[in-house]
C-alpha positions as CSV (number, residue, x, y, z in Angstrom):
1,M,206.9,201.5,39.0
2,A,208.6,201.4,42.5
3,I,208.0,199.4,45.6
4,E,207.4,200.5,49.2
5,E,207.6,197.8,51.8
6,Q,208.4,196.5,55.1
7,T,209.6,193.0,54.5
8,Q,210.5,191.8,58.0
9,Q,208.2,189.4,59.9
10,G,208.6,187.9,63.3
11,F,205.2,187.6,64.9
12,T,201.6,186.5,63.7
13,F,198.6,188.6,64.1
14,P,195.2,186.8,64.3
15,M,192.0,188.1,62.4
16,G,188.5,187.0,61.8
17,A,187.2,185.8,65.4
18,L,183.5,186.2,66.0
19,S,183.7,186.7,69.8
20,P,185.3,189.9,71.2
21,P,187.6,191.3,70.4
22,Q,186.5,191.1,66.9
23,I,189.5,191.9,64.6
24,T,188.2,192.4,61.1
25,R,190.9,194.7,59.6
26,G,194.7,194.9,60.1
27,G,197.5,196.5,58.4
28,Q,199.8,199.6,58.4
29,R,199.1,203.3,59.1
30,L,201.4,205.4,56.9
31,T,201.5,208.5,54.8
32,I,201.5,208.1,50.9
33,S,202.5,211.2,49.1
34,A,201.9,212.0,45.5
35,R,201.7,208.4,44.4
36,S,199.6,206.2,42.2
37,V,199.2,202.8,43.9
38,E,198.7,199.8,41.6
39,K,199.3,196.7,43.8
40,L,199.0,195.8,47.4
41,R,200.7,192.7,49.2
42,F,200.5,191.0,52.6
43,W,201.6,187.7,54.1
44,L,198.7,185.4,55.1
45,K,198.1,181.9,56.4
46,I,195.4,179.8,58.1
47,A,195.8,180.1,62.0
48,V,193.2,177.9,63.5
49,G,190.1,176.1,62.2
50,S,188.6,176.3,58.6
51,P,188.0,180.0,57.9
52,V,185.9,180.9,54.9
53,G,184.7,184.2,53.3
54,D,186.3,186.9,51.2
55,I,189.7,188.2,52.1
56,K,190.1,191.8,50.8
57,F,193.0,194.2,50.6
58,N,191.6,197.7,51.1
59,I,192.9,201.3,51.5
60,Y,191.3,203.7,53.9
61,A,191.7,207.4,54.4
62,V,192.8,208.0,58.0
63,D,191.0,211.4,58.4
64,D,187.3,210.1,57.6
65,D,187.9,206.3,57.0
66,E,186.9,206.8,53.3
67,L,187.3,203.6,51.3
68,L,189.8,204.6,48.7
69,A,190.5,201.2,47.0
70,S,189.5,197.5,47.4
71,K,190.1,194.2,45.9
72,V,189.0,190.7,46.8
73,L,192.0,188.3,47.0
74,F,190.1,185.1,47.3
75,D,188.0,183.0,49.8
76,A,189.8,182.3,53.0
77,S,189.5,178.6,52.4
78,S,192.3,178.9,49.8
79,L,194.9,179.8,52.5
80,T,197.3,177.1,53.7
81,G,199.1,176.7,57.0
82,T,202.4,178.3,55.7
83,F,202.9,182.1,55.3
84,V,202.6,183.3,51.6
85,E,202.9,186.5,50.2
86,Y,199.8,187.3,48.4
87,E,199.2,190.2,45.9
88,V,196.2,192.1,44.4
89,T,196.2,194.5,41.5
90,F,193.5,197.1,41.8
91,N,191.2,197.6,38.9
92,S,192.3,201.1,38.5
93,P,195.4,202.7,40.1
94,V,194.3,204.9,43.0
95,V,196.1,208.4,43.4
96,I,196.9,208.9,47.1
97,N,198.4,212.1,48.8
98,E,197.4,211.7,52.4
99,E,197.7,209.5,55.5
100,V,196.0,206.2,54.9
101,R,195.6,202.7,56.4
102,I,196.5,199.9,53.9
103,V,194.8,196.7,55.5
104,V,193.7,193.1,55.2
105,V,190.0,192.8,55.6
106,K,188.1,189.6,56.9
107,D,184.8,190.8,57.9
108,T,182.3,188.2,56.5
109,D,181.5,184.7,57.5
110,L,183.0,185.1,60.9
111,S,183.1,182.1,63.2
112,D,184.5,181.3,66.7
113,G,187.6,179.3,66.4
114,D,188.3,180.1,62.7
115,F,191.3,182.5,62.3
116,I,193.7,183.6,59.7
117,H,197.2,185.1,60.6
118,T,198.9,188.0,59.2
119,A,202.6,189.1,59.9
120,F,204.3,191.9,61.7
121,I,207.5,193.0,63.4
122,N,208.2,195.0,66.5
123,S,211.8,196.0,65.8
124,D,213.4,198.3,62.9
125,V,209.9,200.1,62.8
126,K,209.7,202.6,59.9
127,A,209.5,206.2,60.8
128,S,206.2,207.8,61.0
129,E,204.5,204.4,60.3
130,Q,202.6,202.0,62.6
131,R,200.7,198.7,62.8
132,T,197.0,199.4,62.9
133,H,193.9,197.1,63.3
134,L,190.2,197.5,63.7
135,S,189.0,195.9,66.9
136,D,185.2,195.8,67.8
137,G,184.7,198.7,65.4
138,S,187.4,201.1,66.8
139,W,190.9,201.6,65.1
140,I,194.0,200.9,67.3
141,D,197.4,202.0,66.3
142,N,200.6,200.6,67.6
143,G,203.6,202.8,66.9
144,S,206.1,200.3,68.1
145,A,205.5,197.6,65.5
146,D,205.0,197.5,61.6
147,F,202.8,195.2,59.6
148,T,204.6,193.2,56.9
149,Y,203.5,194.6,53.6
150,S,204.5,196.1,50.2
151,Y,202.8,198.2,47.6
152,T,203.7,199.1,44.1
153,Y,203.3,202.6,42.9
154,T,204.2,205.2,40.3
155,A,205.5,208.5,41.6
156,L,203.4,211.5,40.5
157,A,205.0,214.8,39.3
158,G,204.4,217.6,41.8
159,P,205.4,221.3,42.0
160,T,207.7,222.9,39.4
161,K,211.4,223.2,40.1
162,V,213.0,226.6,39.5
163,S,216.7,227.9,39.9
164,T,217.7,231.3,40.7
165,L,220.8,232.3,38.5
166,P,223.3,235.1,39.2
167,L,222.1,238.5,38.4
168,T,223.7,240.6,35.6
169,D,223.8,244.4,34.8
170,I,223.6,245.4,38.4
171,S,223.3,249.2,38.5
172,G,222.2,251.7,41.2
173,A,218.5,251.4,40.2
174,T,218.1,248.2,38.2
175,A,219.5,244.8,37.6
176,T,218.7,241.8,35.4
177,G,217.2,238.7,37.2
178,N,218.2,235.4,35.6
179,G,216.5,232.1,36.2
180,L,215.7,228.5,34.9
181,I,212.7,226.3,35.0
182,D,214.4,222.9,35.7
183,D,211.1,220.9,35.8
184,T,207.5,221.9,34.9
185,G,206.2,219.3,37.4
186,A,202.7,218.0,37.2
187,S,201.5,220.6,34.7
188,S,202.7,223.4,32.6
189,V,204.0,226.6,34.0
190,S,201.3,229.2,34.0
191,E,203.4,232.1,35.5
192,H,207.0,232.8,36.3
193,G,209.6,235.6,37.0
194,H,211.5,237.0,39.8
195,V,210.5,238.3,43.4
196,W,212.5,240.8,45.4
197,K,212.7,242.9,48.5
198,L,215.0,244.7,50.7
199,A,217.3,242.2,52.6
200,T,217.4,242.0,56.3
201,T,220.0,240.5,58.7
202,P,219.6,237.7,58.7
203,H,217.6,237.8,55.5
204,T,214.3,236.2,54.8
205,S,213.2,234.9,51.4
206,P,210.9,236.9,49.1
207,D,207.6,235.7,48.0
208,T,205.0,236.7,45.4
209,S,203.5,239.3,47.7
210,D,206.7,241.3,47.3
211,S,207.9,243.2,44.2
212,K,207.8,240.8,41.3
213,T,207.8,240.4,37.4
214,T,205.1,238.3,35.7
215,L,206.4,236.8,32.6
216,G,203.5,234.4,31.9
217,A,203.9,230.9,30.7
218,G,207.4,229.2,31.0
219,T,209.2,226.5,29.2
220,E,211.4,223.8,30.9
221,G,215.0,224.2,30.3
222,V,214.8,227.6,28.8
223,P,216.6,230.3,30.7
224,F,214.5,233.5,31.4
225,T,215.4,237.0,32.6
226,S,213.5,239.9,34.5
227,S,214.0,243.5,34.9
228,I,214.7,244.2,38.6
229,T,213.6,247.7,39.1
230,G,213.0,250.3,41.9
231,L,216.4,249.7,43.6
232,S,218.1,252.3,45.7
233,E,221.8,252.4,45.4
234,T,224.0,251.0,48.3
235,L,221.0,249.1,49.7
236,A,220.9,245.4,50.0
237,Y,218.3,243.3,48.2
238,V,217.3,239.7,48.1
239,V,215.9,238.1,44.8
240,A,214.6,234.8,43.7
241,A,213.2,233.2,40.6
242,Y,209.7,231.6,40.8
243,A,207.3,229.5,38.9
244,T,203.8,228.4,39.3
245,N,201.8,225.3,38.0
246,T,198.6,223.8,39.2
247,E,200.3,222.5,42.3
248,G,201.2,225.9,43.5
249,T,204.2,228.3,43.5
250,T,207.9,227.3,43.9
251,I,210.4,229.9,45.0
252,G,214.0,229.3,43.8
253,G,217.1,229.9,46.0
254,D,217.9,233.4,47.2
255,I,220.6,235.7,45.9
256,V,221.6,238.8,48.0
257,F,223.2,241.7,46.3
258,I,223.7,245.5,46.8
259,A,222.4,247.9,44.2
260,G,225.2,249.5,42.4
261,S,227.8,247.1,43.4
262,P,228.0,244.2,40.7
263,G,230.4,242.1,42.7
264,T,228.5,241.7,45.8
265,Q,225.8,239.2,45.0
266,L,225.8,236.0,47.1
267,G,223.6,233.0,46.6
268,E,222.6,230.2,49.0
269,N,225.5,229.0,51.3
270,G,227.2,232.2,50.6
271,L,228.3,231.3,47.0
272,A,227.7,233.1,43.7
273,T,229.0,233.1,40.2
274,V,229.7,236.4,38.6
275,Q,230.8,236.2,35.0
276,T,234.1,234.2,35.6
277,R,234.4,234.6,39.3
278,L,233.2,232.6,42.2
279,H,232.3,234.7,45.2
280,Y,232.1,233.4,48.7
281,T,231.9,234.6,52.3
282,G,235.1,233.9,54.3
283,E,235.2,233.1,58.0
284,D,235.6,236.6,58.8
285,G,232.2,237.4,57.3
286,K,233.8,239.3,54.4
287,E,233.2,238.5,50.7
288,Y,236.0,237.3,48.5
289,W,236.2,236.0,44.9
290,I,238.3,233.5,42.9
291,Q,238.9,234.2,39.2
292,G,238.2,231.3,36.9
293,T,240.5,230.0,34.3
294,L,239.3,228.9,30.9
295,V,239.6,225.2,30.4
């Protein structure tokens, strides 16, 4: 498990008043991507009076305000006059892959003069995050401040990862594409192979709508080959490995080559390994190679 957090605190934020503005939720607006959230923590203390009623730590979706997770911390009467970091563990981890609001909720037993305080900071604000609160039923976001919070999560596997390896057996009409599934990702690989098309200047990457091979299910860590066909000698092509799982299709890095010229393939950043040679593009735009020595 890992922790995402904003630990700085410099100011207090009141919640729980009955009279307008009635602030019943306060926390952080942020995007959580492909994570299973288990715990949520905020800093709390009594501000004024003798507040009572449940304090909850909730997570809401930004797009429709759907409640994704909720856990009662305790009754507000258990708070003290000193800031303490409190933590809840949700009954079941919640899988999140969207923009959300993680908040403290105090929306019951509201009484004038009874407040709780949460903490926030208005410097070193985290990128793409902002303080948020519900005031008189409407959300108000503040991009120049952060709530003090932390949550514990487990990162979820996502799309597969695939590498395009140097081609072999390049002839005027065919070539052998090589690839490697580095990580199957969230699920097994249902389809994999190579995609290719004529190269433009500058070239654009091929995708599965271009010429392709379909090799079926693939295995992590096992190299694979494809027969690249339909080539015309002296023309430049761009080829890439691909792999598909339940999260979608991932295209590997591009390799550009000229049909009929085995020594012309260039990978990303103008580099390619061909047998025992490293090929690269010089400052003059021409291709060079360095012969390797067995060690």
